[in-house]
C-alpha positions in Angstrom: -60.4 -32.1 69.1 -61.7 -31.3 72.6 -62.4 -32.7 75.1 -59.5 -35.0 74.4 -57.0 -32.5 72.9 -56.1 -31.1 76.4 -56.0 -34.6 78.0 -53.9 -36.6 75.5 -50.3 -36.3 74.5 -49.2 -37.8 71.2 -45.9 -38.4 69.5 -45.2 -39.5 66.0 -42.0 -41.4 64.9 -41.0 -42.3 61.4 -38.0 -44.6 60.7 -38.2 -44.2 56.9 -38.2 -48.0 56.3 -35.0 -48.5 58.5 -35.7 -51.6 60.6 -32.8 -50.9 63.0 -34.0 -47.3 63.5 -37.6 -48.4 64.0 -36.6 -51.1 66.5 -34.6 -48.5 68.5 -37.4 -46.0 68.4 -39.8 -48.6 69.7 -37.4 -49.7 72.5 -36.9 -46.1 73.6 -40.7 -45.5 73.6 -41.3 -48.7 75.7 -38.7 -47.5 78.3 -40.8 -44.3 78.7 -43.7 -46.5 79.9 -46.6 -44.9 77.9 -50.2 -45.8 78.6 -50.6 -47.0 75.1 -48.7 -47.5 71.8 -50.3 -47.3 68.4 -48.4 -48.7 65.4 -49.5 -48.2 61.8 -47.6 -50.5 59.4 -46.5 -48.7 56.2 -46.8 -51.9 54.1 -49.4 -54.7 54.0 -46.9 -57.5 55.3 -46.0 -55.2 58.3 
């Protein structure tokens, strides 16, 4: 929603419970040097 919609870029990644894929996605994201990273664990132990 505005006023943030035009000021914020967001991306969503889903590794489908594949730990290796999730780790690679996170590493690639960190290399892009974003201003922030939000992680939503799909399971309570996560």
